Biopython code that builds the backbone (N, CA, C, O; Angstrom):
import numpy as np
from Bio.PDB.StructureBuilder import StructureBuilder

atoms = [
    (1, "MET", "N", (62.926, 85.420, 121.441)),
    (1, "MET", "CA", (63.168, 86.626, 122.195)),
    (1, "MET", "C", (63.623, 87.732, 121.231)),
    (1, "MET", "O", (64.488, 87.510, 120.383)),
    (2, "ILE", "N", (63.036, 88.910, 121.372)),
    (2, "ILE", "CA", (63.398, 90.041, 120.527)),
    (2, "ILE", "C", (64.458, 90.860, 121.246)),
    (2, "ILE", "O", (64.265, 91.264, 122.393)),
    (3, "MET", "N", (65.575, 91.106, 120.574)),
    (3, "MET", "CA", (66.647, 91.912, 121.140)),
    (3, "MET", "C", (66.453, 93.365, 120.713)),
    (3, "MET", "O", (66.225, 93.635, 119.534)),
    (4, "THR", "N", (66.539, 94.274, 121.628)),
    (4, "THR", "CA", (66.439, 95.687, 121.289)),
    (4, "THR", "C", (67.801, 96.340, 121.458)),
    (4, "THR", "O", (68.585, 95.963, 122.329)),
    (5, "GLU", "N", (68.066, 97.317, 120.616)),
    (5, "GLU", "CA", (69.323, 98.048, 120.697)),
    (5, "GLU", "C", (69.318, 98.921, 121.949)),
    (5, "GLU", "O", (68.320, 99.573, 122.256)),
    (6, "LYS", "N", (70.417, 98.929, 122.653)),
    (6, "LYS", "CA", (70.518, 99.765, 123.833)),
    (6, "LYS", "C", (70.551, 101.228, 123.418)),
    (6, "LYS", "O", (71.141, 101.575, 122.395)),
    (7, "LYS", "N", (69.914, 102.090, 124.218)),
    (7, "LYS", "CA", (69.880, 103.513, 123.927)),
    (7, "LYS", "C", (70.866, 104.233, 124.834)),
    (7, "LYS", "O", (70.925, 103.989, 126.039)),
    (8, "HIS", "N", (71.629, 105.117, 124.233)),
    (8, "HIS", "CA", (72.619, 105.882, 124.982)),
    (8, "HIS", "C", (72.337, 107.372, 124.838)),
    (8, "HIS", "O", (71.763, 107.830, 123.850)),
    (9, "PHE", "N", (72.764, 108.113, 125.864)),
    (9, "PHE", "CA", (72.546, 109.552, 125.899)),
    (9, "PHE", "C", (73.810, 110.222, 126.436)),
    (9, "PHE", "O", (74.403, 109.778, 127.419)),
    (10, "PHE", "N", (74.199, 111.290, 125.768)),
    (10, "PHE", "CA", (75.402, 112.055, 126.080)),
    (10, "PHE", "C", (75.009, 113.286, 126.877)),
    (10, "PHE", "O", (74.196, 114.088, 126.419)),
    (11, "GLY", "N", (75.580, 113.445, 128.069)),
    (11, "GLY", "CA", (75.241, 114.585, 128.910)),
    (11, "GLY", "C", (76.459, 115.395, 129.291)),
    (11, "GLY", "O", (77.558, 114.862, 129.443)),
    (12, "ILE", "N", (76.247, 116.691, 129.442)),
    (12, "ILE", "CA", (77.294, 117.590, 129.929)),
    (12, "ILE", "C", (76.711, 118.398, 131.078)),
    (12, "ILE", "O", (75.633, 118.981, 130.963)),
    (13, "ILE", "N", (77.442, 118.423, 132.190)),
    (13, "ILE", "CA", (77.090, 119.318, 133.284)),
    (13, "ILE", "C", (78.260, 120.273, 133.486)),
    (13, "ILE", "O", (79.412, 119.942, 133.207)),
    (14, "LYS", "N", (77.938, 121.454, 133.972)),
    (14, "LYS", "CA", (78.944, 122.505, 134.088)),
    (14, "LYS", "C", (78.777, 123.206, 135.432)),
    (14, "LYS", "O", (77.653, 123.498, 135.843)),
    (15, "PRO", "N", (79.896, 123.480, 136.126)),
    (15, "PRO", "CA", (79.788, 124.235, 137.375)),
    (15, "PRO", "C", (79.197, 125.622, 137.128)),
    (15, "PRO", "O", (79.441, 126.239, 136.091)),
    (16, "THR", "N", (78.430, 126.089, 138.079)),
    (16, "THR", "CA", (77.859, 127.434, 137.962)),
    (16, "THR", "C", (78.924, 128.493, 138.228)),
    (16, "THR", "O", (78.772, 129.647, 137.828)),
    (17, "GLN", "N", (79.990, 128.102, 138.896)),
    (17, "GLN", "CA", (81.103, 128.997, 139.214)),
    (17, "GLN", "C", (82.246, 128.717, 138.237)),
    (17, "GLN", "O", (82.774, 127.606, 138.226)),
    (18, "GLU", "N", (82.639, 129.690, 137.422)),
    (18, "GLU", "CA", (83.662, 129.487, 136.391)),
    (18, "GLU", "C", (85.009, 129.031, 136.951)),
    (18, "GLU", "O", (85.701, 128.239, 136.312)),
    (19, "ASP", "N", (85.391, 129.517, 138.134)),
    (19, "ASP", "CA", (86.677, 129.131, 138.710)),
    (19, "ASP", "C", (86.534, 127.982, 139.721)),
    (19, "ASP", "O", (87.302, 127.877, 140.678)),
    (20, "PHE", "N", (85.547, 127.142, 139.486)),
    (20, "PHE", "CA", (85.227, 126.050, 140.408)),
    (20, "PHE", "C", (86.424, 125.141, 140.685)),
    (20, "PHE", "O", (86.637, 124.728, 141.825)),
    (21, "MET", "N", (87.196, 124.832, 139.666)),
    (21, "MET", "CA", (88.311, 123.888, 139.846)),
    (21, "MET", "C", (89.419, 124.459, 140.736)),
    (21, "MET", "O", (90.154, 123.698, 141.365)),
    (22, "THR", "N", (89.545, 125.762, 140.796)),
    (22, "THR", "CA", (90.611, 126.369, 141.593)),
    (22, "THR", "C", (90.101, 127.048, 142.864)),
    (22, "THR", "O", (90.897, 127.353, 143.752)),
    (23, "HIS", "N", (88.790, 127.291, 142.972)),
    (23, "HIS", "CA", (88.261, 128.022, 144.115)),
    (23, "HIS", "C", (86.984, 127.387, 144.688)),
    (23, "HIS", "O", (86.065, 128.101, 145.092)),
    (24, "SER", "N", (86.927, 126.076, 144.723)),
    (24, "SER", "CA", (85.749, 125.432, 145.315)),
    (24, "SER", "C", (85.861, 125.472, 146.834)),
    (24, "SER", "O", (86.958, 125.481, 147.392)),
    (25, "THR", "N", (84.709, 125.494, 147.485)),
    (25, "THR", "CA", (84.669, 125.531, 148.943)),
    (25, "THR", "C", (84.694, 124.115, 149.513)),
    (25, "THR", "O", (84.574, 123.136, 148.777)),
    (26, "GLU", "N", (84.849, 124.021, 150.810)),
    (26, "GLU", "CA", (84.808, 122.713, 151.473)),
    (26, "GLU", "C", (83.439, 122.060, 151.267)),
    (26, "GLU", "O", (83.347, 120.852, 151.051)),
    (27, "GLU", "N", (82.373, 122.871, 151.335)),
    (27, "GLU", "CA", (81.019, 122.358, 151.110)),
    (27, "GLU", "C", (80.870, 121.845, 149.669)),
    (27, "GLU", "O", (80.275, 120.792, 149.439)),
    (28, "ASP", "N", (81.415, 122.600, 148.701)),
    (28, "ASP", "CA", (81.394, 122.154, 147.301)),
    (28, "ASP", "C", (82.082, 120.803, 147.160)),
    (28, "ASP", "O", (81.576, 119.904, 146.488)),
    (29, "ASN", "N", (83.238, 120.668, 147.799)),
    (29, "ASN", "CA", (83.993, 119.418, 147.714)),
    (29, "ASN", "C", (83.231, 118.245, 148.331)),
    (29, "ASN", "O", (83.298, 117.124, 147.827)),
    (30, "GLU", "N", (82.510, 118.504, 149.416)),
    (30, "GLU", "CA", (81.690, 117.456, 150.020)),
    (30, "GLU", "C", (80.573, 117.036, 149.064)),
    (30, "GLU", "O", (80.309, 115.845, 148.897)),
    (31, "ILE", "N", (79.926, 118.008, 148.442)),
    (31, "ILE", "CA", (78.858, 117.711, 147.482)),
    (31, "ILE", "C", (79.422, 116.935, 146.294)),
    (31, "ILE", "O", (78.787, 116.004, 145.799)),
    (32, "MET", "N", (80.609, 117.318, 145.840)),
    (32, "MET", "CA", (81.211, 116.603, 144.708)),
    (32, "MET", "C", (81.569, 115.167, 145.087)),
    (32, "MET", "O", (81.563, 114.286, 144.228)),
    (33, "GLY", "N", (81.876, 114.921, 146.347)),
    (33, "GLY", "CA", (82.101, 113.553, 146.804)),
    (33, "GLY", "C", (80.821, 112.733, 146.732)),
    (33, "GLY", "O", (80.843, 111.567, 146.336)),
    (34, "VAL", "N", (79.705, 113.347, 147.116)),
    (34, "VAL", "CA", (78.404, 112.674, 147.025)),
    (34, "VAL", "C", (78.034, 112.484, 145.553)),
    (34, "VAL", "O", (77.478, 111.449, 145.185)),
    (35, "HIS", "N", (78.336, 113.466, 144.715)),
    (35, "HIS", "CA", (78.126, 113.371, 143.260)),
    (35, "HIS", "C", (78.890, 112.167, 142.704)),
    (35, "HIS", "O", (78.346, 111.392, 141.917)),
    (36, "PHE", "N", (80.149, 112.014, 143.117)),
    (36, "PHE", "CA", (80.975, 110.897, 142.638)),
    (36, "PHE", "C", (80.368, 109.558, 143.058)),
    (36, "PHE", "O", (80.326, 108.617, 142.265)),
    (37, "GLN", "N", (79.905, 109.474, 144.286)),
    (37, "GLN", "CA", (79.278, 108.237, 144.763)),
    (37, "GLN", "C", (77.993, 107.952, 143.987)),
    (37, "GLN", "O", (77.707, 106.801, 143.655)),
    (38, "TYR", "N", (77.222, 108.994, 143.700)),
    (38, "TYR", "CA", (75.993, 108.854, 142.913)),
    (38, "TYR", "C", (76.321, 108.250, 141.541)),
    (38, "TYR", "O", (75.629, 107.344, 141.078)),
    (39, "LEU", "N", (77.372, 108.755, 140.898)),
    (39, "LEU", "CA", (77.768, 108.221, 139.589)),
    (39, "LEU", "C", (78.260, 106.780, 139.708)),
    (39, "LEU", "O", (77.969, 105.956, 138.841)),
    (40, "LYS", "N", (78.999, 106.471, 140.768)),
    (40, "LYS", "CA", (79.440, 105.091, 140.983)),
    (40, "LYS", "C", (78.241, 104.154, 141.133)),
    (40, "LYS", "O", (78.257, 103.036, 140.617)),
    (41, "ASP", "N", (77.210, 104.606, 141.834)),
    (41, "ASP", "CA", (75.995, 103.808, 141.997)),
    (41, "ASP", "C", (75.290, 103.592, 140.659)),
    (41, "ASP", "O", (74.814, 102.492, 140.378)),
    (42, "LEU", "N", (75.221, 104.641, 139.831)),
    (42, "LEU", "CA", (74.615, 104.503, 138.499)),
    (42, "LEU", "C", (75.412, 103.532, 137.639)),
    (42, "LEU", "O", (74.833, 102.763, 136.872)),
    (43, "LEU", "N", (76.724, 103.561, 137.758)),
    (43, "LEU", "CA", (77.584, 102.636, 137.025)),
    (43, "LEU", "C", (77.284, 101.199, 137.450)),
    (43, "LEU", "O", (77.153, 100.315, 136.603)),
    (44, "ALA", "N", (77.174, 100.968, 138.752)),
    (44, "ALA", "CA", (76.887, 99.634, 139.284)),
    (44, "ALA", "C", (75.512, 99.137, 138.844)),
    (44, "ALA", "O", (75.314, 97.935, 138.664)),
    (45, "LYS", "N", (74.558, 100.059, 138.669)),
    (45, "LYS", "CA", (73.204, 99.704, 138.235)),
    (45, "LYS", "C", (73.085, 99.549, 136.728)),
    (45, "LYS", "O", (72.017, 99.202, 136.226)),
    (46, "GLY", "N", (74.175, 99.804, 135.995)),
    (46, "GLY", "CA", (74.148, 99.675, 134.540)),
    (46, "GLY", "C", (73.508, 100.859, 133.824)),
    (46, "GLY", "O", (73.169, 100.757, 132.645)),
    (47, "LYS", "N", (73.342, 101.972, 134.517)),
    (47, "LYS", "CA", (72.732, 103.171, 133.907)),
    (47, "LYS", "C", (73.777, 104.138, 133.371)),
    (47, "LYS", "O", (73.456, 104.993, 132.546)),
    (48, "LEU", "N", (75.023, 104.018, 133.825)),
    (48, "LEU", "CA", (76.097, 104.903, 133.405)),
    (48, "LEU", "C", (77.156, 104.085, 132.685)),
    (48, "LEU", "O", (77.597, 103.050, 133.184)),
    (49, "VAL", "N", (77.563, 104.552, 131.513)),
    (49, "VAL", "CA", (78.619, 103.885, 130.753)),
    (49, "VAL", "C", (79.975, 104.477, 131.113)),
    (49, "VAL", "O", (80.938, 103.742, 131.335)),
    (50, "LEU", "N", (80.050, 105.797, 131.171)),
    (50, "LEU", "CA", (81.285, 106.477, 131.546)),
    (50, "LEU", "C", (80.975, 107.873, 132.045)),
    (50, "LEU", "O", (79.925, 108.443, 131.749)),
    (51, "ALA", "N", (81.917, 108.411, 132.810)),
    (51, "ALA", "CA", (81.778, 109.775, 133.314)),
    (51, "ALA", "C", (83.150, 110.287, 133.701)),
    (51, "ALA", "O", (84.021, 109.521, 134.115)),
    (52, "GLY", "N", (83.334, 111.591, 133.562)),
    (52, "GLY", "CA", (84.582, 112.196, 133.996)),
    (52, "GLY", "C", (84.601, 113.684, 133.728)),
    (52, "GLY", "O", (83.837, 114.196, 132.911)),
    (53, "PRO", "N", (85.497, 114.377, 134.437)),
    (53, "PRO", "CA", (85.607, 115.818, 134.244)),
    (53, "PRO", "C", (86.532, 116.158, 133.075)),
    (53, "PRO", "O", (87.479, 115.431, 132.774)),
    (54, "VAL", "N", (86.235, 117.269, 132.436)),
    (54, "VAL", "CA", (87.142, 117.850, 131.455)),
    (54, "VAL", "C", (88.127, 118.693, 132.262)),
    (54, "VAL", "O", (87.715, 119.561, 133.031)),
    (55, "LEU", "N", (89.403, 118.446, 132.094)),
    (55, "LEU", "CA", (90.413, 119.097, 132.926)),
    (55, "LEU", "C", (90.880, 120.413, 132.299)),
    (55, "LEU", "O", (92.042, 120.569, 131.924)),
    (56, "ASN", "N", (89.957, 121.331, 132.201)),
    (56, "ASN", "CA", (90.232, 122.653, 131.668)),
    (56, "ASN", "C", (89.795, 123.650, 132.742)),
    (56, "ASN", "O", (88.599, 123.855, 132.948)),
    (57, "GLU", "N", (90.753, 124.264, 133.421)),
    (57, "GLU", "CA", (90.424, 125.144, 134.538)),
    (57, "GLU", "C", (89.562, 126.328, 134.121)),
    (57, "GLU", "O", (88.802, 126.851, 134.936)),
    (58, "LYS", "N", (89.665, 126.760, 132.867)),
    (58, "LYS", "CA", (88.896, 127.913, 132.410)),
    (58, "LYS", "C", (87.495, 127.549, 131.939)),
    (58, "LYS", "O", (86.605, 128.399, 131.934)),
    (59, "LYS", "N", (87.292, 126.304, 131.547)),
    (59, "LYS", "CA", (85.978, 125.843, 131.077)),
    (59, "LYS", "C", (85.687, 124.456, 131.636)),
    (59, "LYS", "O", (85.604, 123.488, 130.880)),
    (60, "PRO", "N", (85.532, 124.351, 132.957)),
    (60, "PRO", "CA", (85.297, 123.029, 133.542)),
    (60, "PRO", "C", (83.914, 122.491, 133.171)),
    (60, "PRO", "O", (82.952, 123.245, 133.025)),
    (61, "MET", "N", (83.846, 121.192, 133.024)),
    (61, "MET", "CA", (82.574, 120.517, 132.762)),
    (61, "MET", "C", (82.755, 119.032, 133.015)),
    (61, "MET", "O", (83.875, 118.521, 133.059)),
    (62, "GLY", "N", (81.641, 118.358, 133.180)),
    (62, "GLY", "CA", (81.648, 116.912, 133.322)),
    (62, "GLY", "C", (80.910, 116.283, 132.155)),
    (62, "GLY", "O", (79.889, 116.801, 131.704)),
    (63, "ILE", "N", (81.425, 115.175, 131.673)),
    (63, "ILE", "CA", (80.826, 114.456, 130.549)),
    (63, "ILE", "C", (80.367, 113.090, 131.038)),
    (63, "ILE", "O", (81.073, 112.406, 131.779)),
    (64, "MET", "N", (79.163, 112.707, 130.605)),
    (64, "MET", "CA", (78.606, 111.413, 130.991)),
    (64, "MET", "C", (77.917, 110.762, 129.795)),
    (64, "MET", "O", (77.354, 111.448, 128.942)),
    (65, "ILE", "N", (77.968, 109.467, 129.744)),
    (65, "ILE", "CA", (77.166, 108.712, 128.775)),
    (65, "ILE", "C", (76.316, 107.738, 129.578)),
    (65, "ILE", "O", (76.821, 106.910, 130.336)),
    (66, "PHE", "N", (75.015, 107.867, 129.385)),
    (66, "PHE", "CA", (74.043, 107.032, 130.082)),
    (66, "PHE", "C", (73.495, 105.962, 129.148)),
    (66, "PHE", "O", (73.478, 106.132, 127.929)),
    (67, "GLU", "N", (73.051, 104.863, 129.736)),
    (67, "GLU", "CA", (72.346, 103.814, 129.016)),
    (67, "GLU", "C", (70.975, 103.705, 129.665)),
    (67, "GLU", "O", (70.845, 103.184, 130.773)),
    (68, "CYS", "N", (69.939, 104.203, 128.965)),
    (68, "CYS", "CA", (68.587, 104.289, 129.520)),
    (68, "CYS", "C", (67.563, 103.902, 128.458)),
    (68, "CYS", "O", (67.881, 103.792, 127.274)),
    (69, "GLU", "N", (66.359, 103.703, 128.899)),
    (69, "GLU", "CA", (65.262, 103.409, 127.976)),
    (69, "GLU", "C", (64.845, 104.645, 127.183)),
    (69, "GLU", "O", (64.535, 104.552, 125.995)),
    (70, "THR", "N", (64.839, 105.818, 127.854)),
    (70, "THR", "CA", (64.356, 107.045, 127.223)),
    (70, "THR", "C", (65.233, 108.230, 127.622)),
    (70, "THR", "O", (65.972, 108.166, 128.604)),
    (71, "ILE", "N", (65.142, 109.293, 126.859)),
    (71, "ILE", "CA", (65.865, 110.520, 127.206)),
    (71, "ILE", "C", (65.298, 111.123, 128.487)),
    (71, "ILE", "O", (66.015, 111.787, 129.237)),
    (72, "GLU", "N", (64.010, 110.892, 128.736)),
    (72, "GLU", "CA", (63.397, 111.379, 129.975)),
    (72, "GLU", "C", (64.044, 110.715, 131.193)),
    (72, "GLU", "O", (64.268, 111.365, 132.214)),
    (73, "GLU", "N", (64.338, 109.435, 131.080)),
    (73, "GLU", "CA", (65.008, 108.736, 132.177)),
    (73, "GLU", "C", (66.413, 109.302, 132.384)),
    (73, "GLU", "O", (66.827, 109.519, 133.523)),
    (74, "ALA", "N", (67.146, 109.542, 131.303)),
    (74, "ALA", "CA", (68.478, 110.128, 131.411)),
    (74, "ALA", "C", (68.406, 111.522, 132.038)),
    (74, "ALA", "O", (69.251, 111.878, 132.858)),
    (75, "LYS", "N", (67.409, 112.302, 131.659)),
    (75, "LYS", "CA", (67.224, 113.653, 132.223)),
    (75, "LYS", "C", (66.943, 113.555, 133.722)),
    (75, "LYS", "O", (67.447, 114.358, 134.507)),
    (76, "GLU", "N", (66.149, 112.583, 134.109)),
    (76, "GLU", "CA", (65.857, 112.390, 135.530)),
    (76, "GLU", "C", (67.127, 112.042, 136.308)),
    (76, "GLU", "O", (67.324, 112.512, 137.429)),
    (77, "LEU", "N", (67.992, 111.211, 135.702)),
    (77, "LEU", "CA", (69.256, 110.869, 136.360)),
    (77, "LEU", "C", (70.114, 112.117, 136.558)),
    (77, "LEU", "O", (70.713, 112.300, 137.617)),
    (78, "LEU", "N", (70.171, 112.971, 135.543)),
    (78, "LEU", "CA", (70.928, 114.218, 135.672)),
    (78, "LEU", "C", (70.284, 115.161, 136.691)),
    (78, "LEU", "O", (70.976, 115.760, 137.514)),
    (79, "ASP", "N", (68.973, 115.285, 136.632)),
    (79, "ASP", "CA", (68.264, 116.155, 137.574)),
    (79, "ASP", "C", (68.494, 115.726, 139.020)),
    (79, "ASP", "O", (68.514, 116.569, 139.917)),
    (80, "ASN", "N", (68.667, 114.428, 139.255)),
    (80, "ASN", "CA", (68.849, 113.908, 140.607)),
    (80, "ASN", "C", (70.307, 113.852, 141.047)),
    (80, "ASN", "O", (70.603, 113.431, 142.165)),
    (81, "ASP", "N", (71.212, 114.271, 140.177)),
    (81, "ASP", "CA", (72.622, 114.332, 140.548)),
    (81, "ASP", "C", (72.761, 115.309, 141.718)),
    (81, "ASP", "O", (72.266, 116.433, 141.639)),
    (82, "PRO", "N", (73.423, 114.898, 142.797)),
    (82, "PRO", "CA", (73.540, 115.776, 143.967)),
    (82, "PRO", "C", (74.152, 117.147, 143.669)),
    (82, "PRO", "O", (73.764, 118.136, 144.292)),
    (83, "SER", "N", (75.092, 117.223, 142.737)),
    (83, "SER", "CA", (75.702, 118.520, 142.428)),
    (83, "SER", "C", (74.732, 119.426, 141.678)),
    (83, "SER", "O", (74.787, 120.648, 141.819)),
    (84, "VAL", "N", (73.849, 118.836, 140.885)),
    (84, "VAL", "CA", (72.817, 119.610, 140.177)),
    (84, "VAL", "C", (71.740, 120.043, 141.178)),
    (84, "VAL", "O", (71.305, 121.195, 141.173)),
    (85, "LYS", "N", (71.322, 119.121, 142.024)),
    (85, "LYS", "CA", (70.303, 119.445, 143.031)),
    (85, "LYS", "C", (70.782, 120.538, 143.980)),
    (85, "LYS", "O", (69.984, 121.357, 144.436)),
    (86, "ALA", "N", (72.089, 120.557, 144.282)),
    (86, "ALA", "CA", (72.640, 121.566, 145.183)),
    (86, "ALA", "C", (72.864, 122.908, 144.489)),
    (86, "ALA", "O", (73.125, 123.917, 145.142)),
    (87, "GLY", "N", (72.760, 122.910, 143.164)),
    (87, "GLY", "CA", (72.920, 124.159, 142.422)),
    (87, "GLY", "C", (74.357, 124.541, 142.122)),
    (87, "GLY", "O", (74.613, 125.658, 141.672)),
    (88, "ILE", "N", (75.313, 123.630, 142.363)),
    (88, "ILE", "CA", (76.696, 123.983, 142.024)),
    (88, "ILE", "C", (77.067, 123.563, 140.608)),
    (88, "ILE", "O", (78.114, 123.953, 140.092)),
    (89, "GLN", "N", (76.195, 122.757, 139.977)),
    (89, "GLN", "CA", (76.366, 122.427, 138.564)),
    (89, "GLN", "C", (75.000, 122.519, 137.888)),
    (89, "GLN", "O", (73.954, 122.353, 138.516)),
    (90, "ILE", "N", (75.050, 122.789, 136.588)),
    (90, "ILE", "CA", (73.830, 122.839, 135.787)),
    (90, "ILE", "C", (73.981, 121.915, 134.586)),
    (90, "ILE", "O", (75.091, 121.626, 134.138)),
    (91, "ILE", "N", (72.855, 121.462, 134.082)),
    (91, "ILE", "CA", (72.839, 120.612, 132.891)),
    (91, "ILE", "C", (72.967, 121.513, 131.673)),
    (91, "ILE", "O", (72.140, 122.399, 131.459)),
    (92, "LYS", "N", (74.006, 121.284, 130.874)),
    (92, "LYS", "CA", (74.229, 122.093, 129.670)),
    (92, "LYS", "C", (73.734, 121.391, 128.410)),
    (92, "LYS", "O", (73.328, 122.044, 127.449)),
    (93, "LYS", "N", (73.770, 120.066, 128.417)),
    (93, "LYS", "CA", (73.405, 119.333, 127.206)),
    (93, "LYS", "C", (72.994, 117.927, 127.572)),
    (93, "LYS", "O", (73.563, 117.308, 128.471)),
    (94, "LEU", "N", (72.001, 117.434, 126.864)),
    (94, "LEU", "CA", (71.608, 116.029, 126.948)),
    (94, "LEU", "C", (71.058, 115.654, 125.587)),
    (94, "LEU", "O", (70.033, 116.182, 125.154)),
    (95, "GLU", "N", (71.737, 114.748, 124.921)),
    (95, "GLU", "CA", (71.387, 114.373, 123.550)),
    (95, "GLU", "C", (71.452, 112.854, 123.377)),
    (95, "GLU", "O", (72.227, 112.185, 124.061)),
    (96, "PRO", "N", (70.643, 112.310, 122.466)),
    (96, "PRO", "CA", (70.813, 110.896, 122.104)),
    (96, "PRO", "C", (72.225, 110.698, 121.540)),
    (96, "PRO", "O", (72.783, 111.597, 120.911)),
    (97, "PHE", "N", (72.778, 109.539, 121.770)),
    (97, "PHE", "CA", (74.163, 109.260, 121.401)),
    (97, "PHE", "C", (74.257, 107.820, 120.922)),
    (97, "PHE", "O", (73.685, 106.921, 121.538)),
    (98, "LYS", "N", (74.971, 107.594, 119.832)),
    (98, "LYS", "CA", (75.163, 106.230, 119.348)),
    (98, "LYS", "C", (76.567, 105.778, 119.729)),
    (98, "LYS", "O", (77.561, 106.302, 119.225)),
    (99, "LEU", "N", (76.630, 104.821, 120.606)),
    (99, "LEU", "CA", (77.898, 104.253, 121.028)),
    (99, "LEU", "C", (78.315, 103.230, 119.978)),
    (99, "LEU", "O", (77.872, 102.082, 120.010)),
    (100, "SER", "N", (79.165, 103.652, 119.052)),
    (100, "SER", "CA", (79.542, 102.818, 117.906)),
    (100, "SER", "C", (80.815, 102.024, 118.165)),
    (100, "SER", "O", (80.875, 100.833, 117.860)),
    (101, "LEU", "N", (81.815, 102.662, 118.715)),
    (101, "LEU", "CA", (83.096, 102.015, 118.966)),
    (101, "LEU", "C", (83.551, 102.348, 120.378)),
    (101, "LEU", "O", (83.406, 103.484, 120.830)),
    (102, "TYR", "N", (84.086, 101.383, 121.059)),
    (102, "TYR", "CA", (84.692, 101.646, 122.350)),
    (102, "TYR", "C", (85.682, 100.532, 122.655)),
    (102, "TYR", "O", (85.562, 99.416, 122.151)),
    (103, "ARG", "N", (86.635, 100.851, 123.469)),
    (103, "ARG", "CA", (87.669, 99.889, 123.854)),
    (103, "ARG", "C", (87.343, 99.363, 125.234)),
    (103, "ARG", "O", (87.205, 100.135, 126.182)),
    (104, "LYS", "N", (87.223, 98.072, 125.350)),
    (104, "LYS", "CA", (86.993, 97.476, 126.658)),
    (104, "LYS", "C", (88.284, 97.528, 127.447)),
    (104, "LYS", "O", (89.367, 97.314, 126.904)),
    (105, "THR", "N", (88.160, 97.816, 128.751)),
    (105, "THR", "CA", (89.334, 97.854, 129.618)),
    (105, "THR", "C", (89.206, 96.766, 130.674)),
    (105, "THR", "O", (88.133, 96.197, 130.872)),
    (106, "ASP", "N", (90.294, 96.492, 131.335)),
    (106, "ASP", "CA", (90.309, 95.450, 132.381)),
    (106, "ASP", "C", (89.414, 95.795, 133.513)),
    (106, "ASP", "O", (89.310, 95.031, 134.473)),
]
sb = StructureBuilder()
sb.init_structure("model")
sb.init_model(0)
sb.init_chain("A")
sb.init_seg("    ")
for serial, (resi, resn, name, xyz) in enumerate(atoms, 1):
    if name == "N":
        sb.init_residue(resn, " ", resi, " ")
    sb.init_atom(name, np.array(xyz, "f"), 0.0, 1.0, " ", f" {name:<3s}", serial, name[0])
structure = sb.get_structure()
């Protein structure tokens, strides 16, 4: 059996509204709940390694690391994110990423 190295991709999404963290609407919050569930589903499917928001009220963004076969697959995952589809976040960056060191948690 030939073992192949897993491919990882680093993504950043950013709210379209600069004051999103302090002035989001109820509808925005509902969409972000669906966004969170979408990421949880990707994690369960082994497509997401980690995800989380940058806690900077002046420059909010979300960071994700995907484990996919191709960058096109990672782009499709970002494109299908409910917050991106709803237009409240945009994709700012998607790059190949080498996961060299990480700490396993419980």
